[in-house]
C-alpha positions as CSV (number, residue, x, y, z in Angstrom):
1,M,-148.8,53.7,-15.4
2,K,-148.6,50.1,-15.7
3,T,-152.2,49.8,-14.5
4,L,-153.1,52.0,-16.9
5,S,-151.6,50.0,-19.8
6,L,-153.0,46.6,-18.5
7,A,-156.2,48.5,-18.8
8,L,-155.5,50.0,-22.7
9,L,-155.0,46.2,-23.5
10,P,-158.5,45.0,-24.5
11,V,-159.3,48.3,-25.8
12,L,-156.1,47.8,-28.5
13,A,-157.1,43.9,-29.0
14,I,-160.9,45.1,-29.7
15,T,-159.2,47.9,-32.7
16,L,-156.9,45.7,-34.3
17,V,-160.0,43.2,-34.7
18,G,-162.2,46.1,-36.1
19,C,-159.1,47.0,-38.8
20,S,-158.0,43.7,-39.7
21,K,-159.3,42.7,-43.3
22,P,-162.1,40.3,-43.4
23,E,-161.6,36.6,-45.1
24,P,-162.4,36.8,-48.9
25,A,-165.8,34.6,-49.5
26,P,-165.7,30.9,-50.7
27,E,-165.3,30.7,-54.7
28,P,-168.8,29.7,-55.6
29,I,-168.9,26.3,-57.0
30,R,-170.1,26.9,-60.5
31,A,-172.5,24.8,-63.0
32,V,-170.4,23.7,-66.3
33,K,-171.9,22.0,-69.2
34,L,-169.6,18.5,-69.8
35,I,-169.4,16.7,-72.4
36,T,-167.9,12.8,-72.8
37,V,-165.5,12.4,-75.6
38,G,-165.5,9.8,-77.4
39,D,-164.1,8.2,-80.8
40,S,-166.1,8.9,-84.2
41,T,-165.5,7.9,-87.7
42,V,-164.5,11.1,-90.2
43,A,-164.5,11.1,-93.4
44,A,-162.6,13.2,-95.7
45,R,-161.9,13.6,-99.2
46,Q,-159.1,15.3,-101.0
47,E,-160.0,18.4,-103.3
48,Y,-158.3,20.2,-105.6
49,A,-159.1,23.9,-106.8
50,G,-159.2,24.0,-110.5
51,E,-159.8,26.2,-113.4
52,V,-162.5,25.6,-116.3
53,R,-160.8,26.0,-119.6
54,A,-161.8,25.2,-123.3
55,R,-160.1,22.0,-124.2
56,V,-158.6,23.9,-127.7
57,E,-157.3,27.7,-127.0
58,S,-155.1,28.8,-130.0
59,R,-152.4,31.5,-129.9
60,L,-153.0,33.5,-132.9
61,G,-150.5,35.8,-135.1
62,F,-150.0,36.4,-138.6
63,R,-148.0,34.8,-141.1
64,V,-146.1,38.0,-142.0
65,G,-144.8,40.8,-140.1
66,G,-146.1,44.7,-139.7
67,K,-147.5,47.3,-138.1
68,L,-150.8,46.8,-136.7
69,V,-153.5,49.0,-137.5
70,Q,-156.6,47.8,-136.2
71,R,-157.8,45.3,-133.7
72,P,-161.6,44.9,-133.6
73,A,-161.7,42.0,-131.5
74,D,-161.4,42.4,-127.5
75,V,-161.3,40.5,-124.6
76,G,-164.4,38.3,-123.6
77,Q,-166.0,38.9,-127.0
78,R,-167.4,36.0,-128.9
79,V,-166.2,35.4,-132.4
80,Q,-167.4,33.4,-135.6
81,A,-165.7,31.7,-138.1
82,G,-164.0,33.8,-140.7
83,Q,-164.5,37.3,-138.6
84,L,-161.6,39.6,-138.3
85,L,-159.4,39.9,-135.5
86,A,-156.7,42.1,-136.2
87,Q,-155.4,43.7,-139.6
88,L,-151.6,44.6,-140.5
89,D,-150.6,47.3,-143.1
90,A,-150.7,46.1,-146.0
91,S,-149.1,48.4,-148.2
92,D,-145.8,46.8,-148.6
93,L,-147.4,43.5,-149.0
94,G,-149.6,45.4,-152.2
95,L,-146.4,46.8,-153.7
96,A,-144.9,43.1,-153.9
97,S,-147.6,41.4,-155.5
98,Q,-147.8,43.8,-157.9
99,A,-144.3,43.3,-158.8
100,A,-144.8,39.8,-158.6
101,Q,-147.2,40.0,-161.1
102,A,-145.1,42.2,-163.3
103,Q,-142.4,39.5,-163.4
104,V,-145.3,37.0,-164.7
105,S,-146.3,39.3,-167.5
106,A,-142.4,39.7,-168.2
107,A,-142.3,35.7,-168.4
108,Q,-145.5,35.3,-170.3
109,T,-143.8,37.5,-173.3
110,Q,-140.4,36.0,-173.3
111,R,-142.3,32.2,-173.7
112,D,-144.9,33.7,-176.3
113,L,-141.1,35.1,-178.1
114,A,-139.5,31.8,-177.5
115,A,-142.8,29.6,-178.8
116,A,-142.9,31.9,-181.7
117,D,-139.4,31.2,-182.8
118,L,-139.5,27.4,-182.4
119,K,-142.6,27.9,-185.0
120,R,-140.6,29.8,-187.4
121,F,-137.6,27.9,-187.2
122,T,-139.4,24.5,-187.4
123,E,-140.7,25.8,-191.0
124,L,-137.3,26.4,-191.9
125,K,-136.2,23.0,-191.0
126,A,-138.7,21.7,-193.4
127,Q,-137.6,23.1,-196.0
128,G,-134.0,22.5,-195.3
129,F,-132.7,25.6,-194.3
130,I,-131.4,24.7,-190.8
131,S,-130.1,22.0,-189.4
132,Q,-131.7,19.9,-186.5
133,A,-129.1,21.3,-183.8
134,E,-130.9,24.7,-184.1
135,L,-134.3,23.8,-184.2
136,D,-133.4,22.0,-180.7
137,R,-131.9,25.1,-179.2
138,R,-134.9,26.8,-179.9
139,Q,-136.6,24.4,-178.3
140,A,-134.9,24.3,-175.3
141,A,-135.4,28.1,-175.2
142,L,-138.9,27.6,-175.1
143,D,-138.7,24.5,-172.5
144,A,-136.6,27.2,-170.4
145,A,-139.1,30.3,-170.7
146,E,-142.0,27.9,-169.6
147,A,-140.2,27.0,-166.7
148,S,-139.5,30.7,-166.1
149,L,-143.6,31.8,-166.2
150,R,-144.1,28.7,-164.1
151,Q,-141.8,30.1,-161.8
152,A,-143.1,33.7,-161.9
153,R,-146.6,32.7,-161.8
154,A,-145.8,30.6,-158.2
155,Q,-144.3,33.5,-156.7
156,G,-146.9,35.8,-157.8
157,A,-149.3,33.3,-156.0
158,V,-147.0,33.8,-152.9
159,Q,-147.0,37.3,-152.9
160,G,-150.7,37.5,-153.8
161,N,-151.6,35.4,-150.2
162,Q,-149.2,37.4,-148.3
163,A,-151.0,40.1,-148.8
164,G,-154.3,38.3,-147.5
165,Y,-152.2,37.4,-144.5
166,A,-152.4,41.2,-143.2
167,R,-156.0,40.1,-142.1
168,L,-156.3,38.1,-139.3
169,L,-159.4,36.3,-139.1
170,A,-160.9,33.6,-136.6
171,D,-160.6,30.1,-137.9
172,A,-163.1,28.7,-135.7
173,A,-166.0,30.3,-133.3
174,G,-164.8,31.0,-129.9
175,V,-164.2,33.6,-127.2
176,V,-161.7,36.0,-127.3
177,V,-159.8,35.2,-123.5
178,A,-156.6,37.2,-123.9
179,V,-154.5,40.1,-126.8
180,D,-151.1,40.0,-126.6
181,A,-150.7,43.0,-129.3
182,E,-152.2,46.7,-129.5
183,V,-152.6,49.1,-132.6
184,G,-149.6,50.5,-134.0
185,Q,-147.1,48.0,-132.6
186,V,-145.2,46.2,-134.9
187,V,-145.1,42.3,-134.9
188,A,-143.1,39.8,-136.4
189,A,-144.3,36.8,-138.2
190,G,-145.9,34.4,-135.9
191,T,-146.0,36.4,-132.7
192,P,-149.3,35.7,-130.6
193,V,-151.8,38.9,-131.4
194,L,-154.8,37.3,-129.2
195,R,-155.7,34.1,-127.7
196,L,-158.7,31.7,-128.4
197,A,-160.8,29.8,-126.6
198,R,-162.6,27.0,-129.2
199,D,-166.1,26.8,-128.6
200,G,-166.9,22.8,-128.0
201,A,-165.6,20.5,-125.5
202,R,-164.6,22.0,-121.6
203,D,-161.7,20.8,-119.0
204,V,-160.8,21.5,-115.8
205,V,-157.1,22.1,-115.1
206,F,-156.1,21.9,-111.7
207,A,-152.2,21.4,-110.0
208,V,-151.5,18.3,-108.5
209,P,-148.6,17.8,-105.6
210,E,-146.2,15.3,-106.4
211,D,-146.9,13.0,-102.9
212,R,-150.1,13.0,-105.0
213,L,-149.3,12.2,-108.1
214,A,-149.9,8.5,-108.2
215,S,-153.5,8.7,-107.5
216,V,-153.9,11.0,-110.6
217,R,-153.8,9.0,-113.5
218,P,-155.3,9.4,-117.4
219,G,-159.0,7.7,-116.9
220,T,-159.1,8.4,-113.6
221,P,-162.7,9.2,-112.7
222,A,-163.6,12.6,-110.4
223,Q,-166.6,14.6,-109.3
224,V,-166.0,18.4,-110.1
225,R,-167.9,20.6,-107.9
226,L,-168.7,23.8,-109.2
227,W,-168.3,27.5,-107.1
228,A,-170.6,29.1,-109.4
229,A,-174.3,29.4,-108.7
230,G,-177.0,27.2,-110.8
231,P,-179.4,28.3,-113.1
232,A,-182.1,28.6,-110.6
233,G,-179.4,30.6,-108.1
234,G,-178.7,28.0,-105.8
235,A,-175.6,25.4,-105.9
236,A,-174.8,23.9,-108.9
237,A,-175.1,20.1,-109.3
238,P,-171.9,18.4,-109.2
239,L,-170.6,16.9,-112.3
240,T,-168.6,13.5,-113.5
241,G,-165.6,13.5,-115.5
242,T,-162.2,12.3,-116.3
243,V,-158.6,13.0,-116.2
244,R,-157.5,13.4,-119.6
245,E,-154.1,14.5,-119.1
246,V,-151.3,14.4,-116.5
247,A,-148.1,16.6,-116.6
248,A,-144.6,14.8,-117.2
249,S,-142.9,17.1,-115.6
250,A,-143.4,19.6,-112.6
251,D,-143.7,23.3,-112.5
252,P,-140.5,24.8,-111.8
253,L,-142.1,27.3,-109.5
254,T,-144.6,25.5,-107.6
255,R,-143.3,22.1,-108.1
256,T,-147.0,20.7,-108.8
257,Y,-147.9,18.8,-111.9
258,Q,-150.3,19.9,-113.9
259,A,-153.5,18.2,-115.0
260,K,-156.7,18.2,-117.0
261,L,-160.1,16.7,-116.3
262,A,-162.9,16.3,-119.1
263,L,-166.0,17.5,-118.8
264,P,-169.0,15.9,-120.1
265,A,-169.9,16.9,-123.8
266,G,-172.7,19.4,-123.7
267,V,-172.1,20.6,-120.3
268,D,-172.6,24.9,-120.7
269,V,-169.8,26.0,-118.1
270,P,-168.7,29.6,-118.2
271,L,-164.7,30.0,-119.2
272,G,-162.5,30.8,-115.9
273,A,-165.0,29.1,-113.3
274,T,-163.8,27.8,-110.4
275,A,-164.1,24.7,-110.1
276,Y,-163.4,21.6,-106.9
277,V,-161.8,18.1,-108.2
278,S,-162.2,15.5,-106.0
279,L,-160.7,12.0,-107.2
280,A,-162.4,8.6,-107.1
281,G,-160.3,6.6,-104.5
282,E,-159.0,9.2,-102.2
283,A,-161.5,9.4,-99.5
284,T,-159.9,9.0,-96.8
285,G,-161.8,7.9,-93.0
286,G,-160.8,7.1,-89.2
287,P,-161.2,7.6,-86.0
288,A,-161.0,11.3,-84.6
289,I,-162.7,13.8,-81.4
290,H,-164.9,16.1,-82.2
291,L,-165.3,18.9,-79.9
292,P,-167.5,22.1,-80.1
293,T,-165.6,25.4,-80.4
294,S,-167.2,26.6,-77.2
295,A,-165.1,23.9,-75.4
296,L,-161.4,25.5,-76.6
297,V,-159.6,28.1,-75.0
298,R,-156.2,29.5,-75.4
299,A,-153.3,27.9,-73.6
300,S,-151.1,30.0,-71.5
301,G,-148.0,28.0,-72.9
302,P,-146.8,28.7,-76.2
303,E,-148.1,31.2,-78.5
304,G,-151.4,30.0,-80.6
305,A,-151.6,26.9,-78.5
306,T,-155.0,25.9,-77.3
307,A,-156.2,24.0,-74.2
308,V,-159.8,22.4,-72.7
309,W,-160.9,22.2,-69.5
310,V,-160.8,18.2,-68.3
311,F,-162.6,17.4,-65.1
312,D,-161.8,14.9,-62.7
313,P,-165.0,13.3,-61.5
314,A,-163.4,12.3,-58.2
315,T,-162.7,15.5,-56.9
316,S,-165.0,17.4,-58.8
317,T,-162.6,19.8,-60.3
318,V,-161.2,21.4,-63.6
319,Q,-157.5,21.3,-64.8
320,P,-156.6,22.6,-68.1
321,R,-154.8,20.5,-70.5
322,T,-153.0,21.8,-74.2
323,V,-154.6,19.8,-77.1
324,Q,-153.4,19.1,-80.9
325,L,-156.4,20.3,-83.2
326,G,-156.4,18.1,-86.4
327,G,-158.4,20.7,-88.6
328,A,-162.5,21.1,-88.8
329,D,-165.4,19.1,-89.7
330,G,-168.3,21.0,-90.6
331,H,-169.2,23.3,-86.9
332,Q,-166.8,21.1,-84.7
333,M,-163.2,21.1,-84.4
334,L,-161.2,17.6,-85.0
335,V,-158.6,16.9,-82.1
336,A,-155.4,14.8,-82.7
337,S,-154.1,14.7,-79.7
338,G,-154.5,15.6,-75.9
339,L,-157.8,13.9,-75.0
340,Q,-158.4,10.4,-74.6
341,A,-162.1,8.6,-75.2
342,G,-164.3,8.3,-71.9
343,E,-162.7,12.2,-70.7
344,E,-165.4,14.7,-69.8
345,V,-164.6,18.2,-71.3
346,V,-166.1,21.4,-70.4
347,A,-168.1,22.4,-73.4
348,A,-169.6,26.0,-72.0
349,G,-168.5,28.5,-69.5
350,T,-164.8,28.2,-69.9
351,H,-164.1,31.6,-69.5
352,V,-164.7,31.6,-65.8
353,L,-162.9,28.8,-64.8
354,A,-159.8,28.8,-62.7
355,P,-156.8,25.5,-62.7
356,G,-158.4,23.2,-59.3
357,Q,-161.7,25.1,-59.3
358,K,-164.5,23.0,-57.8
359,V,-167.6,22.8,-60.2
360,T,-171.1,20.7,-60.6
361,R,-172.5,19.5,-63.4
362,F,-174.9,21.3,-65.5
363,V,-178.6,19.9,-65.5
364,A,-181.2,21.1,-67.6
365,P,-184.4,22.1,-66.3
366,V,-186.9,19.9,-67.2
367,A,-190.3,21.4,-69.2
368,N,-193.1,20.8,-67.1
C-alpha cells in the first residue's frame, strides 16, 4: 500500500501543476505624451456686466387724480414730444372748470356794479350832495370787487389747467420702457403711470463690489464690449466710455455700488443691451502654469478635487498629484498650486494609468 502511494505522488504533482492559475501577464509599458510645465505670464482684466440705459428716464404721472380711461402707449413703443400717452376721466374736472367760470362771471358783475356806483357817487360829490367819506367807501368797494374778480379769474385758470392735466402727454421723444398703471385703475396725483427713456445720450449701468470701489471714480476711462452683434452680424466693435457717476452708498440687498458709464455721443446702441465694462488700470498679470484640460483627472481624495499624473524620469513611472486650479485662460486651465516649473506631466492617455506604472515617452513618428 505504501509502495502504491509513492507511485501516485508524481501523478498528483503533475495534476496540481496543471490546475494552478497561470501567472498574470506583465503590465504593458504604455507610451504617454508628456509636457514640461513652466511659468508663463497671464494677463487678466476685470470685467463688469452692465446694461445700456438712457441717460434720462422719466417716470411720468398725472398732476391730478382720477380714473384711467385710456392708455394708448405700450412698452417698447416709440413716442414723439406732445403725443398722448394716457388719459383720465375728466368729467369732474370739467364741472369744476365750469363752476370756476361761473365764479368769474359773478365777480365781473359785482365789479361792474361797484364801478357804476362809484361813477354815480362821484357826480353827487361834485354837486355837494355827499361827503368825501361816502365817496371813499364806494372807491373801496370797487377795489374789493376788482380784487375778487382777479381771484376768480386765477381760480378759473387753475381749474382750466387741471382739466387739461387729464391728458398725459410726452414731454420729449423717446421709448416707453415700463408701464405701471392699467385702464380702469384709479391713480392719485403724481403716481407713476409709465417710464419714458428719452432719446439722446446713453449710459452703461453696472454694479461694482466694495473691494473694487477704489478703482472706480468719475472720469475713469473704460472700454465697453457689447454682447449684441454688429451691423454686419459679427461682433460689435468695442467702445470707449468714461465713468460718469458712482453711487454714494451700497445697495442694501446686493451690497454693491451702482456706477454709470457715459457712452460716446451719437452711438446707436439698443436700450437694455448687455455690455461688459473693462476699466483702465485694472489689468493684472503674473506668472502662472498652463495645462490642457486633457491633463486633468478627478482625484481620488476630496469631492471635486483635481489631479495630474507627474512623471518621474529616474524610475520612468507616474504618480497622481492633487493640484489647485486658478481659473481658465482661453482653452487652457491655470494651476494655482501643486506643480513646480520644470516638472513633466502626462498630457494625453491619463485615463489608462495607475499609480507607480511604468511609461515611456511618446515620440511622434517623423513623416517621410
